[in-house]
C-alpha positions in Angstrom: 113.7 -38.3 16.2 115.5 -35.0 16.1 113.7 -31.6 16.0 115.2 -30.9 12.6 114.8 -34.3 10.9 114.5 -33.9 7.2 115.5 -30.2 7.2 118.4 -28.7 5.1 120.3 -25.8 6.6 123.0 -23.5 5.3 125.3 -21.8 8.0 127.4 -19.0 6.7 130.7 -18.6 8.6 130.2 -22.2 9.7 133.8 -23.2 9.6 134.7 -22.1 13.1 133.5 -20.3 16.2 129.8 -19.7 16.7 128.9 -20.8 13.2 130.5 -24.2 13.8 128.6 -24.5 17.1 125.3 -23.7 15.4 126.0 -26.2 12.6 126.9 -29.0 14.9 123.9 -28.5 17.1 121.5 -28.5 14.1 123.2 -31.6 12.7 122.7 -33.3 16.0 119.0 -32.6 15.7 118.8 -34.3 12.3 119.4 -31.4 9.8 121.7 -31.9 6.8 124.2 -29.0 6.7 126.0 -26.8 4.2 129.0 -25.2 5.8 129.5 -22.0 3.8 132.7 -20.3 4.8 135.3 -18.1 3.2 137.9 -20.4 4.8 138.0 -24.2 5.0 134.9 -25.7 6.4 136.1 -29.3 6.3 136.9 -29.4 10.1 133.2 -28.7 10.9 132.1 -31.2 8.3 134.4 -33.8 9.7 133.1 -33.4 13.3 129.5 -33.6 12.1 130.2 -36.7 10.0 132.1 -38.4 12.8 129.0 -37.9 15.0 126.8 -39.6 12.4 125.5 -36.4 10.7 125.5 -35.2 7.1 127.3 -32.1 6.0 129.3 -30.6 3.1 131.5 -27.5 2.8 131.1 -24.8 0.2 133.6 -22.0 0.0 131.6 -18.8 0.1 132.3 -15.1 0.3 129.0 -13.6 1.5 129.9 -10.2 0.1 129.7 -11.7 -3.4 126.2 -12.4 -4.7 127.3 -15.0 -7.1 129.0 -16.9 -4.2 125.8 -16.7 -2.2 123.8 -18.0 -5.1 126.2 -20.9 -5.5 126.0 -22.0 -1.9 122.3 -22.3 -2.2 122.5 -24.1 -5.5 125.0 -26.5 -4.0 122.6 -27.2 -1.1 119.8 -27.9 -3.5 122.0 -30.0 -5.7 123.1 -32.2 -2.8 120.0 -32.3 -0.7 117.1 -31.3 -3.0 115.9 -28.2 -1.1 116.7 -25.5 1.5 114.8 -25.0 4.7 117.0 -23.0 7.0 119.6 -20.2 6.6 121.7 -19.1 9.5 123.4 -15.8 8.4 126.3 -15.9 10.8 129.3 -14.8 8.7 130.7 -11.5 9.9 133.7 -9.5 10.8 134.4 -8.9 14.5 137.5 -10.6 15.9 139.5 -9.4 13.0 138.7 -5.7 13.8 141.0 -3.4 15.7 139.2 -1.3 18.3 139.4 2.4 17.6 137.2 5.5 18.0 134.6 6.1 15.2 136.5 9.2 14.1 139.5 7.1 13.4 137.8 4.4 11.2 138.7 4.9 7.5 136.2 4.6 4.8 137.7 1.4 3.4 137.4 -0.4 6.7 133.9 0.9 7.2 132.8 -0.4 3.8 134.4 -3.8 4.3 132.5 -4.3 7.6 129.2 -3.3 5.9 129.9 -5.5 2.9 130.1 -8.6 5.1 128.0 -7.8 8.1 125.1 -6.1 6.4 125.2 -6.8 2.6 126.3 -10.4 3.2 123.2 -11.0 5.4 121.0 -9.5 2.7 122.7 -11.3 -0.2 122.5 -14.7 1.7 118.7 -14.2 2.2 118.3 -13.0 -1.4 119.8 -16.3 -2.5 117.9 -18.5 -0.1 114.4 -17.0 -0.3 113.4 -18.3 -3.8 114.1 -21.9 -2.7 112.1 -21.4 0.5 109.2 -19.8 -1.5 108.9 -22.9 -3.6 107.9 -25.0 -0.6 106.0 -22.2 1.2 108.2 -22.6 4.3 111.6 -21.5 5.6 113.5 -20.2 8.6 116.1 -17.4 8.3 118.1 -16.7 11.4 120.2 -13.6 11.4 123.0 -13.0 13.9 123.1 -9.5 15.5 124.8 -8.5 18.7 123.9 -7.2 22.2 126.2 -4.3 21.4 123.5 -3.0 19.0 121.3 -2.5 22.1 123.8 -1.1 24.6 126.4 0.6 22.4 130.0 0.9 23.3 133.2 2.6 22.4 135.7 1.3 19.8 133.5 -0.6 17.4 131.2 1.9 15.8 131.3 0.1 12.4 130.5 -3.3 13.9 127.8 -1.9 16.2 126.1 -0.1 13.3 126.2 -3.2 11.2 124.5 -5.3 13.9 121.8 -2.6 14.4 121.2 -2.8 10.7 120.7 -6.6 10.9 117.9 -6.1 13.4 116.1 -3.6 11.1 116.6 -6.0 8.1 115.2 -8.9 10.2 112.0 -7.0 10.9 111.5 -5.8 7.3 112.2 -9.2 5.8 109.7 -10.8 8.2 107.0 -8.4 7.0 107.9 -9.1 3.4 108.1 -12.9 3.6 105.3 -13.8 6.0 102.8 -14.6 3.3 105.4 -17.1 1.9 105.6 -19.0 5.2 109.1 -17.8 5.8 110.0 -16.8 9.4 112.8 -14.4 9.9 114.3 -13.9 13.4 117.6 -12.9 14.9 119.9 -13.8 17.8 121.9 -11.1 19.6 124.8 -12.8 21.5 126.9 -11.0 24.1 130.7 -11.2 24.0 131.4 -14.9 23.5 134.5 -16.9 24.2 135.2 -18.3 20.8 138.7 -19.4 19.8 139.1 -16.5 17.4 138.0 -13.9 20.0 140.3 -15.3 22.7 143.2 -15.6 20.4 143.0 -12.0 19.4 142.1 -10.6 22.8 144.1 -7.6 24.0 144.5 -6.3 27.5 141.9 -3.6 26.7 139.5 -6.3 25.4 140.0 -8.4 28.6 139.2 -5.4 30.8 136.1 -4.6 28.7 135.0 -8.3 28.9 135.5 -8.3 32.7 133.3 -5.2 33.0 130.6 -6.7 30.8 130.7 -9.9 32.8 130.1 -8.0 36.0 127.1 -6.2 34.5 125.4 -9.5 33.6 122.8 -11.0 35.8 124.5 -14.3 35.3 128.1 -13.5 36.1 130.2 -15.9 34.0 131.7 -16.0 30.5 129.5 -16.7 27.6 130.4 -19.7 25.4 129.2 -20.9 22.0 127.2 -23.7 23.7 125.1 -21.0 25.4 123.7 -19.9 22.0 123.0 -23.2 20.2 119.7 -23.9 22.0 118.2 -20.6 20.8 119.4 -21.3 17.2 117.8 -24.8 17.2 114.6 -23.4 18.6 114.4 -20.7 15.9 115.2 -23.3 13.2 112.6 -25.8 14.4 108.8 -26.0 14.3 108.7 -24.9 18.0 109.1 -21.3 16.8 106.7 -21.4 13.8 104.5 -18.6 15.1 107.5 -16.3 15.7 108.9 -13.8 13.2 110.5 -10.5 13.2 112.0 -11.0 16.7 115.5 -10.5 18.0 116.4 -12.7 21.0 119.2 -11.4 23.2 121.3 -14.2 24.7 123.9 -12.6 26.9 123.4 -13.7 30.5 121.1 -10.8 31.3 123.5 -8.0 30.4 120.7 -6.5 28.3 117.0 -6.7 29.4 114.4 -5.2 27.1 
């Protein structure tokens, strides 16, 4: 038996990168998956199905409340319920590093619309279905950058700090409904999208970060999936409002 047998999970941004890794790991533990992605989630679905799992893709823009409502409705239509939400969709690899004083308002608002409002809207859509059964797991994705700060990504860092605050407040609001809300804060991770867009400046920054870790190696998506499965499973049923940093010991708090 898998740790998530009988559970239904939605992973936003599950078409590639960390989202795909979370989805595949939960499927391997028995969950049925909805891959909610702005792009094509069929590749992740195919990998899960080839391994004997159950998954479907729903095109979703998390900055649009109607789209978030639809992804939940499709999960319930296909599987009858919703137990787990992994609010992973976000803008990072697509962003150009620049000083905070050089970020224009349009770019700032776009990051907040996806990285902050998208997390809230995803939860807003998922919570009523979880309340019906008196149980649910919401796993938000923050970043270790929210703890240590850093130049060149002020909008991103601010958005991920907001996710931590949102996680704590949602946990307070939803505890009586049996809904646990926690967050994962990864370090810089070697996803395909990150490596494809990596500049010389980013490589130098990554090397400095690696040297500051207690575990001096690159972080991969596989380093994060165990934490995600733990937070999605009954093993963490007495945890809520927490943010777990998974970055090889770069941040210790």
